[in-house]
Each structure stands twice: as structure tokens, then as C-alpha cells.
mmCIF file of the N, C-alpha and C atoms, coordinates in Angstrom:
data_MODEL
# 
_entry.id   MODEL 
# 
loop_
_atom_site.group_PDB 
_atom_site.id 
_atom_site.type_symbol 
_atom_site.label_atom_id 
_atom_site.label_alt_id 
_atom_site.label_comp_id 
_atom_site.label_asym_id 
_atom_site.label_entity_id 
_atom_site.label_seq_id 
_atom_site.pdbx_PDB_ins_code 
_atom_site.Cartn_x 
_atom_site.Cartn_y 
_atom_site.Cartn_z 
_atom_site.occupancy 
_atom_site.B_iso_or_equiv 
_atom_site.pdbx_formal_charge 
_atom_site.auth_seq_id 
_atom_site.auth_comp_id 
_atom_site.auth_asym_id 
_atom_site.auth_atom_id 
_atom_site.pdbx_PDB_model_num 
ATOM 1   N N  . MET A 1 1  ? 0.657   -0.946  0.088   1.00 0.00 ? 1  MET A N  1 
ATOM 2   C CA . MET A 1 1  ? 0.067   0.125   -0.022  1.00 0.00 ? 1  MET A CA 1 
ATOM 3   C C  . MET A 1 1  ? 0.374   1.523   0.353   1.00 0.00 ? 1  MET A C  1 
ATOM 4   N N  . SER A 1 2  ? 0.380   2.076   -0.683  1.00 0.00 ? 2  SER A N  1 
ATOM 5   C CA . SER A 1 2  ? 1.698   3.701   -0.891  1.00 0.00 ? 2  SER A CA 1 
ATOM 6   C C  . SER A 1 2  ? 0.196   4.649   -0.441  1.00 0.00 ? 2  SER A C  1 
ATOM 7   N N  . THR A 1 3  ? 1.133   5.625   0.607   1.00 0.00 ? 3  THR A N  1 
ATOM 8   C CA . THR A 1 3  ? 0.348   7.032   0.535   1.00 0.00 ? 3  THR A CA 1 
ATOM 9   C C  . THR A 1 3  ? 1.436   7.920   0.296   1.00 0.00 ? 3  THR A C  1 
ATOM 10  N N  . ALA A 1 4  ? 0.004   9.055   -0.369  1.00 0.00 ? 4  ALA A N  1 
ATOM 11  C CA . ALA A 1 4  ? 0.739   10.050  -0.810  1.00 0.00 ? 4  ALA A CA 1 
ATOM 12  C C  . ALA A 1 4  ? -0.059  11.244  0.360   1.00 0.00 ? 4  ALA A C  1 
ATOM 13  N N  . THR A 1 5  ? 0.307   12.782  0.101   1.00 0.00 ? 5  THR A N  1 
ATOM 14  C CA . THR A 1 5  ? -0.087  13.992  1.236   1.00 0.00 ? 5  THR A CA 1 
ATOM 15  C C  . THR A 1 5  ? -0.726  14.796  0.012   1.00 0.00 ? 5  THR A C  1 
ATOM 16  N N  . LEU A 1 6  ? -2.048  15.433  0.539   1.00 0.00 ? 6  LEU A N  1 
ATOM 17  C CA . LEU A 1 6  ? -2.465  16.328  -0.269  1.00 0.00 ? 6  LEU A CA 1 
ATOM 18  C C  . LEU A 1 6  ? -2.090  17.643  -0.046  1.00 0.00 ? 6  LEU A C  1 
ATOM 19  N N  . THR A 1 7  ? -1.531  18.507  -1.043  1.00 0.00 ? 7  THR A N  1 
ATOM 20  C CA . THR A 1 7  ? -0.919  19.820  -0.965  1.00 0.00 ? 7  THR A CA 1 
ATOM 21  C C  . THR A 1 7  ? -2.193  20.857  -0.587  1.00 0.00 ? 7  THR A C  1 
ATOM 22  N N  . SER A 1 8  ? -1.861  22.022  0.029   1.00 0.00 ? 8  SER A N  1 
ATOM 23  C CA . SER A 1 8  ? -3.287  23.011  0.165   1.00 0.00 ? 8  SER A CA 1 
ATOM 24  C C  . SER A 1 8  ? -3.669  23.689  -0.897  1.00 0.00 ? 8  SER A C  1 
ATOM 25  N N  . LYS A 1 9  ? -3.022  23.158  -2.459  1.00 0.00 ? 9  LYS A N  1 
ATOM 26  C CA . LYS A 1 9  ? -3.349  23.437  -3.803  1.00 0.00 ? 9  LYS A CA 1 
ATOM 27  C C  . LYS A 1 9  ? -4.259  22.022  -4.246  1.00 0.00 ? 9  LYS A C  1 
ATOM 28  N N  . GLY A 1 10 ? -4.487  21.284  -3.583  1.00 0.00 ? 10 GLY A N  1 
ATOM 29  C CA . GLY A 1 10 ? -5.237  19.994  -4.277  1.00 0.00 ? 10 GLY A CA 1 
ATOM 30  C C  . GLY A 1 10 ? -4.421  18.833  -4.757  1.00 0.00 ? 10 GLY A C  1 
ATOM 31  N N  . GLN A 1 11 ? -3.448  19.494  -4.718  1.00 0.00 ? 11 GLN A N  1 
ATOM 32  C CA . GLN A 1 11 ? -1.891  18.744  -5.596  1.00 0.00 ? 11 GLN A CA 1 
ATOM 33  C C  . GLN A 1 11 ? -1.370  17.577  -4.698  1.00 0.00 ? 11 GLN A C  1 
ATOM 34  N N  . THR A 1 12 ? -0.942  16.049  -5.500  1.00 0.00 ? 12 THR A N  1 
ATOM 35  C CA . THR A 1 12 ? -0.108  14.995  -4.913  1.00 0.00 ? 12 THR A CA 1 
ATOM 36  C C  . THR A 1 12 ? 0.735   14.723  -5.781  1.00 0.00 ? 12 THR A C  1 
ATOM 37  N N  . THR A 1 13 ? 1.395   13.792  -5.545  1.00 0.00 ? 13 THR A N  1 
ATOM 38  C CA . THR A 1 13 ? 2.705   12.888  -6.029  1.00 0.00 ? 13 THR A CA 1 
ATOM 39  C C  . THR A 1 13 ? 2.383   11.589  -6.349  1.00 0.00 ? 13 THR A C  1 
ATOM 40  N N  . ILE A 1 14 ? 2.279   11.025  -7.233  1.00 0.00 ? 14 ILE A N  1 
ATOM 41  C CA . ILE A 1 14 ? 1.895   9.526   -7.343  1.00 0.00 ? 14 ILE A CA 1 
ATOM 42  C C  . ILE A 1 14 ? 3.104   8.984   -6.766  1.00 0.00 ? 14 ILE A C  1 
ATOM 43  N N  . PRO A 1 15 ? 3.320   7.797   -5.990  1.00 0.00 ? 15 PRO A N  1 
ATOM 44  C CA . PRO A 1 15 ? 4.078   7.239   -4.989  1.00 0.00 ? 15 PRO A CA 1 
ATOM 45  C C  . PRO A 1 15 ? 4.659   6.731   -6.520  1.00 0.00 ? 15 PRO A C  1 
ATOM 46  N N  . LYS A 1 16 ? 6.296   6.512   -6.169  1.00 0.00 ? 16 LYS A N  1 
ATOM 47  C CA . LYS A 1 16 ? 7.204   5.896   -7.764  1.00 0.00 ? 16 LYS A CA 1 
ATOM 48  C C  . LYS A 1 16 ? 6.252   4.032   -7.757  1.00 0.00 ? 16 LYS A C  1 
ATOM 49  N N  . ASP A 1 17 ? 6.413   3.960   -6.819  1.00 0.00 ? 17 ASP A N  1 
ATOM 50  C CA . ASP A 1 17 ? 5.380   2.231   -7.303  1.00 0.00 ? 17 ASP A CA 1 
ATOM 51  C C  . ASP A 1 17 ? 4.464   2.263   -8.219  1.00 0.00 ? 17 ASP A C  1 
ATOM 52  N N  . ILE A 1 18 ? 3.616   2.764   -7.769  1.00 0.00 ? 18 ILE A N  1 
ATOM 53  C CA . ILE A 1 18 ? 2.705   3.102   -8.756  1.00 0.00 ? 18 ILE A CA 1 
ATOM 54  C C  . ILE A 1 18 ? 2.396   3.750   -10.049 1.00 0.00 ? 18 ILE A C  1 
ATOM 55  N N  . ARG A 1 19 ? 3.252   4.558   -10.133 1.00 0.00 ? 19 ARG A N  1 
ATOM 56  C CA . ARG A 1 19 ? 3.961   5.352   -11.514 1.00 0.00 ? 19 ARG A CA 1 
ATOM 57  C C  . ARG A 1 19 ? 4.422   3.918   -12.228 1.00 0.00 ? 19 ARG A C  1 
ATOM 58  N N  . ASP A 1 20 ? 5.309   3.492   -11.297 1.00 0.00 ? 20 ASP A N  1 
ATOM 59  C CA . ASP A 1 20 ? 5.643   2.588   -12.227 1.00 0.00 ? 20 ASP A CA 1 
ATOM 60  C C  . ASP A 1 20 ? 4.972   1.437   -12.682 1.00 0.00 ? 20 ASP A C  1 
ATOM 61  N N  . ALA A 1 21 ? 4.141   0.737   -11.798 1.00 0.00 ? 21 ALA A N  1 
ATOM 62  C CA . ALA A 1 21 ? 2.843   -0.092  -12.274 1.00 0.00 ? 21 ALA A CA 1 
ATOM 63  C C  . ALA A 1 21 ? 2.231   0.310   -13.268 1.00 0.00 ? 21 ALA A C  1 
ATOM 64  N N  . LEU A 1 22 ? 1.796   1.335   -13.314 1.00 0.00 ? 22 LEU A N  1 
ATOM 65  C CA . LEU A 1 22 ? 0.919   2.424   -14.178 1.00 0.00 ? 22 LEU A CA 1 
ATOM 66  C C  . LEU A 1 22 ? 1.440   2.166   -15.686 1.00 0.00 ? 22 LEU A C  1 
ATOM 67  N N  . GLY A 1 23 ? 3.169   2.322   -15.347 1.00 0.00 ? 23 GLY A N  1 
ATOM 68  C CA . GLY A 1 23 ? 3.957   2.979   -16.733 1.00 0.00 ? 23 GLY A CA 1 
ATOM 69  C C  . GLY A 1 23 ? 3.702   4.613   -16.961 1.00 0.00 ? 23 GLY A C  1 
ATOM 70  N N  . LEU A 1 24 ? 3.438   5.029   -15.718 1.00 0.00 ? 24 LEU A N  1 
ATOM 71  C CA . LEU A 1 24 ? 3.068   6.686   -16.146 1.00 0.00 ? 24 LEU A CA 1 
ATOM 72  C C  . LEU A 1 24 ? 4.636   7.590   -16.568 1.00 0.00 ? 24 LEU A C  1 
ATOM 73  N N  . LYS A 1 25 ? 4.344   8.186   -17.238 1.00 0.00 ? 25 LYS A N  1 
ATOM 74  C CA . LYS A 1 25 ? 5.808   8.969   -17.738 1.00 0.00 ? 25 LYS A CA 1 
ATOM 75  C C  . LYS A 1 25 ? 4.901   10.854  -17.331 1.00 0.00 ? 25 LYS A C  1 
ATOM 76  N N  . PRO A 1 26 ? 6.364   11.611  -17.287 1.00 0.00 ? 26 PRO A N  1 
ATOM 77  C CA . PRO A 1 26 ? 5.719   12.877  -17.132 1.00 0.00 ? 26 PRO A CA 1 
ATOM 78  C C  . PRO A 1 26 ? 4.588   13.103  -18.233 1.00 0.00 ? 26 PRO A C  1 
ATOM 79  N N  . LYS A 1 27 ? 3.985   13.691  -18.276 1.00 0.00 ? 27 LYS A N  1 
ATOM 80  C CA . LYS A 1 27 ? 3.117   14.489  -19.232 1.00 0.00 ? 27 LYS A CA 1 
ATOM 81  C C  . LYS A 1 27 ? 1.815   13.654  -19.284 1.00 0.00 ? 27 LYS A C  1 
ATOM 82  N N  . ASP A 1 28 ? 1.557   12.298  -18.604 1.00 0.00 ? 28 ASP A N  1 
ATOM 83  C CA . ASP A 1 28 ? 0.843   11.239  -18.854 1.00 0.00 ? 28 ASP A CA 1 
ATOM 84  C C  . ASP A 1 28 ? -0.936  11.805  -18.233 1.00 0.00 ? 28 ASP A C  1 
ATOM 85  N N  . GLN A 1 29 ? -1.643  11.293  -18.881 1.00 0.00 ? 29 GLN A N  1 
ATOM 86  C CA . GLN A 1 29 ? -2.767  12.116  -18.214 1.00 0.00 ? 29 GLN A CA 1 
ATOM 87  C C  . GLN A 1 29 ? -3.452  10.660  -17.457 1.00 0.00 ? 29 GLN A C  1 
ATOM 88  N N  . ILE A 1 30 ? -4.040  11.222  -16.182 1.00 0.00 ? 30 ILE A N  1 
ATOM 89  C CA . ILE A 1 30 ? -4.427  9.936   -15.601 1.00 0.00 ? 30 ILE A CA 1 
ATOM 90  C C  . ILE A 1 30 ? -6.147  10.144  -15.367 1.00 0.00 ? 30 ILE A C  1 
ATOM 91  N N  . HIS A 1 31 ? -6.554  9.091   -15.414 1.00 0.00 ? 31 HIS A N  1 
ATOM 92  C CA . HIS A 1 31 ? -8.559  8.684   -15.435 1.00 0.00 ? 31 HIS A CA 1 
ATOM 93  C C  . HIS A 1 31 ? -9.081  8.476   -13.899 1.00 0.00 ? 31 HIS A C  1 
ATOM 94  N N  . TYR A 1 32 ? -9.684  9.289   -12.932 1.00 0.00 ? 32 TYR A N  1 
ATOM 95  C CA . TYR A 1 32 ? -10.094 8.558   -11.893 1.00 0.00 ? 32 TYR A CA 1 
ATOM 96  C C  . TYR A 1 32 ? -12.056 8.581   -11.991 1.00 0.00 ? 32 TYR A C  1 
ATOM 97  N N  . THR A 1 33 ? -12.053 7.494   -11.662 1.00 0.00 ? 33 THR A N  1 
ATOM 98  C CA . THR A 1 33 ? -13.708 7.037   -11.521 1.00 0.00 ? 33 THR A CA 1 
ATOM 99  C C  . THR A 1 33 ? -13.950 6.862   -9.862  1.00 0.00 ? 33 THR A C  1 
ATOM 100 N N  . LEU A 1 34 ? -14.622 7.549   -9.369  1.00 0.00 ? 34 LEU A N  1 
ATOM 101 C CA . LEU A 1 34 ? -15.366 7.470   -7.948  1.00 0.00 ? 34 LEU A CA 1 
ATOM 102 C C  . LEU A 1 34 ? -16.572 6.485   -8.229  1.00 0.00 ? 34 LEU A C  1 
ATOM 103 N N  . MET A 1 35 ? -16.301 5.520   -7.638  1.00 0.00 ? 35 MET A N  1 
ATOM 104 C CA . MET A 1 35 ? -17.642 4.366   -7.149  1.00 0.00 ? 35 MET A CA 1 
ATOM 105 C C  . MET A 1 35 ? -18.321 4.479   -6.469  1.00 0.00 ? 35 MET A C  1 
ATOM 106 N N  . PRO A 1 36 ? -19.693 4.128   -5.958  1.00 0.00 ? 36 PRO A N  1 
ATOM 107 C CA . PRO A 1 36 ? -20.792 4.568   -5.227  1.00 0.00 ? 36 PRO A CA 1 
ATOM 108 C C  . PRO A 1 36 ? -20.139 4.031   -3.794  1.00 0.00 ? 36 PRO A C  1 
ATOM 109 N N  . ASP A 1 37 ? -19.247 3.281   -3.894  1.00 0.00 ? 37 ASP A N  1 
ATOM 110 C CA . ASP A 1 37 ? -19.145 2.814   -2.018  1.00 0.00 ? 37 ASP A CA 1 
ATOM 111 C C  . ASP A 1 37 ? -18.089 3.904   -1.869  1.00 0.00 ? 37 ASP A C  1 
ATOM 112 N N  . GLY A 1 38 ? -17.655 4.921   -2.581  1.00 0.00 ? 38 GLY A N  1 
ATOM 113 C CA . GLY A 1 38 ? -16.394 5.875   -2.058  1.00 0.00 ? 38 GLY A CA 1 
ATOM 114 C C  . GLY A 1 38 ? -15.180 5.303   -2.772  1.00 0.00 ? 38 GLY A C  1 
ATOM 115 N N  . THR A 1 39 ? -14.303 4.443   -3.138  1.00 0.00 ? 39 THR A N  1 
ATOM 116 C CA . THR A 1 39 ? -13.400 3.439   -4.126  1.00 0.00 ? 39 THR A CA 1 
ATOM 117 C C  . THR A 1 39 ? -13.174 4.626   -5.147  1.00 0.00 ? 39 THR A C  1 
ATOM 118 N N  . VAL A 1 40 ? -12.199 4.975   -4.934  1.00 0.00 ? 40 VAL A N  1 
ATOM 119 C CA . VAL A 1 40 ? -11.532 5.570   -6.383  1.00 0.00 ? 40 VAL A CA 1 
ATOM 120 C C  . VAL A 1 40 ? -10.704 5.153   -7.312  1.00 0.00 ? 40 VAL A C  1 
ATOM 121 N N  . ILE A 1 41 ? -11.110 4.636   -8.453  1.00 0.00 ? 41 ILE A N  1 
ATOM 122 C CA . ILE A 1 41 ? -10.327 3.719   -9.290  1.00 0.00 ? 41 ILE A CA 1 
ATOM 123 C C  . ILE A 1 41 ? -9.293  4.740   -10.312 1.00 0.00 ? 41 ILE A C  1 
ATOM 124 N N  . MET A 1 42 ? -7.727  4.544   -9.901  1.00 0.00 ? 42 MET A N  1 
ATOM 125 C CA . MET A 1 42 ? -7.495  5.270   -11.012 1.00 0.00 ? 42 MET A CA 1 
ATOM 126 C C  . MET A 1 42 ? -6.216  4.631   -11.642 1.00 0.00 ? 42 MET A C  1 
ATOM 127 N N  . ARG A 1 43 ? -6.483  5.513   -13.366 1.00 0.00 ? 43 ARG A N  1 
ATOM 128 C CA . ARG A 1 43 ? -6.084  4.470   -14.830 1.00 0.00 ? 43 ARG A CA 1 
ATOM 129 C C  . ARG A 1 43 ? -5.365  5.386   -15.471 1.00 0.00 ? 43 ARG A C  1 
ATOM 130 N N  . ALA A 1 44 ? -4.555  5.368   -15.868 1.00 0.00 ? 44 ALA A N  1 
ATOM 131 C CA . ALA A 1 44 ? -3.426  6.290   -16.831 1.00 0.00 ? 44 ALA A CA 1 
ATOM 132 C C  . ALA A 1 44 ? -4.225  5.788   -18.098 1.00 0.00 ? 44 ALA A C  1 
ATOM 133 N N  . LYS A 1 45 ? -4.636  7.138   -18.578 1.00 0.00 ? 45 LYS A N  1 
ATOM 134 C CA . LYS A 1 45 ? -5.535  7.112   -20.164 1.00 0.00 ? 45 LYS A CA 1 
ATOM 135 C C  . LYS A 1 45 ? -4.379  6.728   -21.050 1.00 0.00 ? 45 LYS A C  1 
ATOM 136 N N  . THR A 1 46 ? -5.159  5.927   -21.743 1.00 0.00 ? 46 THR A N  1 
ATOM 137 C CA . THR A 1 46 ? -4.790  5.082   -22.779 1.00 0.00 ? 46 THR A CA 1 
ATOM 138 C C  . THR A 1 46 ? -4.619  6.141   -24.025 1.00 0.00 ? 46 THR A C  1 
ATOM 139 N N  . ARG A 1 47 ? -3.511  5.696   -25.407 1.00 0.00 ? 47 ARG A N  1 
ATOM 140 C CA . ARG A 1 47 ? -3.389  6.721   -25.863 1.00 0.00 ? 47 ARG A CA 1 
ATOM 141 C C  . ARG A 1 47 ? -4.177  6.541   -27.291 1.00 0.00 ? 47 ARG A C  1 
ATOM 142 N N  . SER A 1 48 ? -4.898  7.114   -28.168 1.00 0.00 ? 48 SER A N  1 
ATOM 143 C CA . SER A 1 48 ? -5.621  7.193   -29.479 1.00 0.00 ? 48 SER A CA 1 
ATOM 144 C C  . SER A 1 48 ? -4.767  6.388   -30.671 1.00 0.00 ? 48 SER A C  1 
ATOM 145 N N  . ILE A 1 49 ? -5.149  5.881   -31.579 1.00 0.00 ? 49 ILE A N  1 
ATOM 146 C CA . ILE A 1 49 ? -4.127  5.918   -32.655 1.00 0.00 ? 49 ILE A CA 1 
ATOM 147 C C  . ILE A 1 49 ? -3.836  6.921   -33.144 1.00 0.00 ? 49 ILE A C  1 
ATOM 148 N N  . LEU A 1 50 ? -4.155  8.013   -33.466 1.00 0.00 ? 50 LEU A N  1 
ATOM 149 C CA . LEU A 1 50 ? -3.679  9.462   -33.579 1.00 0.00 ? 50 LEU A CA 1 
ATOM 150 C C  . LEU A 1 50 ? -2.851  9.871   -33.005 1.00 0.00 ? 50 LEU A C  1 
ATOM 151 N N  . GLU A 1 51 ? -2.912  9.435   -31.984 1.00 0.00 ? 51 GLU A N  1 
ATOM 152 C CA . GLU A 1 51 ? -1.963  10.387  -31.137 1.00 0.00 ? 51 GLU A CA 1 
ATOM 153 C C  . GLU A 1 51 ? -0.274  9.005   -30.816 1.00 0.00 ? 51 GLU A C  1 
ATOM 154 N N  . LEU A 1 52 ? -0.555  8.220   -31.743 1.00 0.00 ? 52 LEU A N  1 
ATOM 155 C CA . LEU A 1 52 ? 0.527   7.502   -31.885 1.00 0.00 ? 52 LEU A CA 1 
ATOM 156 C C  . LEU A 1 52 ? 1.456   7.083   -33.330 1.00 0.00 ? 52 LEU A C  1 
ATOM 157 N N  . LYS A 1 53 ? 0.668   8.196   -33.839 1.00 0.00 ? 53 LYS A N  1 
ATOM 158 C CA . LYS A 1 53 ? 1.250   8.603   -35.177 1.00 0.00 ? 53 LYS A CA 1 
ATOM 159 C C  . LYS A 1 53 ? 2.488   8.886   -35.455 1.00 0.00 ? 53 LYS A C  1 
ATOM 160 N N  . GLY A 1 54 ? 3.453   8.208   -36.237 1.00 0.00 ? 54 GLY A N  1 
ATOM 161 C CA . GLY A 1 54 ? 4.707   8.316   -35.824 1.00 0.00 ? 54 GLY A CA 1 
ATOM 162 C C  . GLY A 1 54 ? 5.916   8.492   -35.063 1.00 0.00 ? 54 GLY A C  1 
ATOM 163 N N  . LEU A 1 55 ? 4.956   7.307   -33.548 1.00 0.00 ? 55 LEU A N  1 
ATOM 164 C CA . LEU A 1 55 ? 6.030   7.336   -32.591 1.00 0.00 ? 55 LEU A CA 1 
ATOM 165 C C  . LEU A 1 55 ? 7.299   6.281   -33.534 1.00 0.00 ? 55 LEU A C  1 
ATOM 166 N N  . LEU A 1 56 ? 7.100   5.224   -33.578 1.00 0.00 ? 56 LEU A N  1 
ATOM 167 C CA . LEU A 1 56 ? 7.666   4.728   -34.323 1.00 0.00 ? 56 LEU A CA 1 
ATOM 168 C C  . LEU A 1 56 ? 8.853   4.847   -35.781 1.00 0.00 ? 56 LEU A C  1 
ATOM 169 N N  . HIS A 1 57 ? 8.530   5.875   -36.009 1.00 0.00 ? 57 HIS A N  1 
ATOM 170 C CA . HIS A 1 57 ? 8.846   6.231   -37.619 1.00 0.00 ? 57 HIS A CA 1 
ATOM 171 C C  . HIS A 1 57 ? 10.378  7.152   -37.359 1.00 0.00 ? 57 HIS A C  1 
ATOM 172 N N  . ASP A 1 58 ? 11.458  7.052   -37.915 1.00 0.00 ? 58 ASP A N  1 
ATOM 173 C CA . ASP A 1 58 ? 12.710  7.535   -37.767 1.00 0.00 ? 58 ASP A CA 1 
ATOM 174 C C  . ASP A 1 58 ? 13.437  7.680   -39.101 1.00 0.00 ? 58 ASP A C  1 
ATOM 175 N N  . PRO A 1 59 ? 12.905  8.509   -40.326 1.00 0.00 ? 59 PRO A N  1 
ATOM 176 C CA . PRO A 1 59 ? 13.438  9.318   -41.207 1.00 0.00 ? 59 PRO A CA 1 
ATOM 177 C C  . PRO A 1 59 ? 14.916  8.895   -41.459 1.00 0.00 ? 59 PRO A C  1 
ATOM 178 N N  . GLU A 1 60 ? 15.458  8.945   -40.654 1.00 0.00 ? 60 GLU A N  1 
ATOM 179 C CA . GLU A 1 60 ? 17.157  9.009   -40.769 1.00 0.00 ? 60 GLU A CA 1 
ATOM 180 C C  . GLU A 1 60 ? 17.461  7.342   -40.880 1.00 0.00 ? 60 GLU A C  1 
ATOM 181 N N  . ARG A 1 61 ? 16.365  6.544   -40.280 1.00 0.00 ? 61 ARG A N  1 
ATOM 182 C CA . ARG A 1 61 ? 17.028  5.027   -40.010 1.00 0.00 ? 61 ARG A CA 1 
ATOM 183 C C  . ARG A 1 61 ? 16.732  4.382   -41.542 1.00 0.00 ? 61 ARG A C  1 
ATOM 184 N N  . GLU A 1 62 ? 17.915  3.340   -41.601 1.00 0.00 ? 62 GLU A N  1 
ATOM 185 C CA . GLU A 1 62 ? 17.787  2.745   -43.368 1.00 0.00 ? 62 GLU A CA 1 
ATOM 186 C C  . GLU A 1 62 ? 16.373  1.406   -42.761 1.00 0.00 ? 62 GLU A C  1 
ATOM 187 N N  . PRO A 1 63 ? 15.769  1.454   -43.913 1.00 0.00 ? 63 PRO A N  1 
ATOM 188 C CA . PRO A 1 63 ? 14.763  0.020   -43.819 1.00 0.00 ? 63 PRO A CA 1 
ATOM 189 C C  . PRO A 1 63 ? 15.387  -1.118  -43.438 1.00 0.00 ? 63 PRO A C  1 
ATOM 190 N N  . VAL A 1 64 ? 14.765  -2.109  -42.871 1.00 0.00 ? 64 VAL A N  1 
ATOM 191 C CA . VAL A 1 64 ? 15.402  -3.328  -42.617 1.00 0.00 ? 64 VAL A CA 1 
ATOM 192 C C  . VAL A 1 64 ? 14.812  -4.374  -43.951 1.00 0.00 ? 64 VAL A C  1 
ATOM 193 N N  . PRO A 1 65 ? 15.740  -4.899  -44.769 1.00 0.00 ? 65 PRO A N  1 
ATOM 194 C CA . PRO A 1 65 ? 15.133  -5.957  -45.717 1.00 0.00 ? 65 PRO A CA 1 
ATOM 195 C C  . PRO A 1 65 ? 14.432  -7.057  -45.139 1.00 0.00 ? 65 PRO A C  1 
ATOM 196 N N  . ILE A 1 66 ? 13.299  -7.301  -45.562 1.00 0.00 ? 66 ILE A N  1 
ATOM 197 C CA . ILE A 1 66 ? 12.180  -8.551  -45.259 1.00 0.00 ? 66 ILE A CA 1 
ATOM 198 C C  . ILE A 1 66 ? 13.022  -9.833  -44.954 1.00 0.00 ? 66 ILE A C  1 
ATOM 199 N N  . GLU A 1 67 ? 13.987  -10.090 -45.850 1.00 0.00 ? 67 GLU A N  1 
ATOM 200 C CA . GLU A 1 67 ? 14.825  -11.141 -45.308 1.00 0.00 ? 67 GLU A CA 1 
ATOM 201 C C  . GLU A 1 67 ? 15.330  -11.151 -44.019 1.00 0.00 ? 67 GLU A C  1 
ATOM 202 N N  . GLN A 1 68 ? 16.295  -10.024 -43.482 1.00 0.00 ? 68 GLN A N  1 
ATOM 203 C CA . GLN A 1 68 ? 16.559  -9.897  -42.074 1.00 0.00 ? 68 GLN A CA 1 
ATOM 204 C C  . GLN A 1 68 ? 15.664  -9.933  -41.164 1.00 0.00 ? 68 GLN A C  1 
ATOM 205 N N  . MET A 1 69 ? 14.162  -9.463  -41.420 1.00 0.00 ? 69 MET A N  1 
ATOM 206 C CA . MET A 1 69 ? 13.274  -9.592  -40.680 1.00 0.00 ? 69 MET A CA 1 
ATOM 207 C C  . MET A 1 69 ? 12.777  -10.949 -40.214 1.00 0.00 ? 69 MET A C  1 
ATOM 208 N N  . ARG A 1 70 ? 12.861  -11.357 -41.586 1.00 0.00 ? 70 ARG A N  1 
ATOM 209 C CA . ARG A 1 70 ? 12.316  -13.176 -41.084 1.00 0.00 ? 70 ARG A CA 1 
ATOM 210 C C  . ARG A 1 70 ? 13.485  -13.986 -40.354 1.00 0.00 ? 70 ARG A C  1 
ATOM 211 N N  . ALA A 1 71 ? 14.919  -13.400 -40.581 1.00 0.00 ? 71 ALA A N  1 
ATOM 212 C CA . ALA A 1 71 ? 15.678  -14.117 -40.186 1.00 0.00 ? 71 ALA A CA 1 
ATOM 213 C C  . ALA A 1 71 ? 15.705  -13.996 -38.264 1.00 0.00 ? 71 ALA A C  1 
ATOM 214 N N  . TRP A 1 72 ? 15.141  -12.854 -37.448 1.00 0.00 ? 72 TRP A N  1 
ATOM 215 C CA . TRP A 1 72 ? 14.996  -12.271 -36.293 1.00 0.00 ? 72 TRP A CA 1 
ATOM 216 C C  . TRP A 1 72 ? 13.665  -13.416 -35.694 1.00 0.00 ? 72 TRP A C  1 
ATOM 217 N N  . ARG A 1 73 ? 13.054  -14.007 -36.300 1.00 0.00 ? 73 ARG A N  1 
ATOM 218 C CA . ARG A 1 73 ? 12.105  -15.029 -36.159 1.00 0.00 ? 73 ARG A CA 1 
ATOM 219 C C  . ARG A 1 73 ? 12.035  -16.012 -35.402 1.00 0.00 ? 73 ARG A C  1 
# 
């Protein structure tokens, strides 16, 4: 179990073990869901396919020949 303290501005730091478990990085968004019993569910916002556009593309990298890709299998 992890504990965090709420500041006077309503801010808190998410403990490192929680950030690591959720794969959170700086600037990531978090969704909070308040359940009827008072439990809060915190989830890392998943990225849309549009946000991932160009993520793996490196224009300066040479293309890998298909034969080389098959050899990696």
C-alpha cells in the first residue's frame, strides 16, 4: 500500500511504485473514477491511434530488408 499527502492546492505526487506499475511518464494523463462505495479507481489514459502516429518512424534510419526480419523470427 502506498500513501501520498494532499497539498493546500489539492495536488499530490503519485508514489513511484504506482507510477511504475501503471507505466506513467511525465505529461501522461490519469483518469479517476469515483465508485458508489467511495472507492476511487485510477487509470492511465490510453493513447488513441492518432496520438501514436509517427511514434516508431525514424526518417534517418535505413529500412530493414524483409529477409533480415524473417531471420529474426
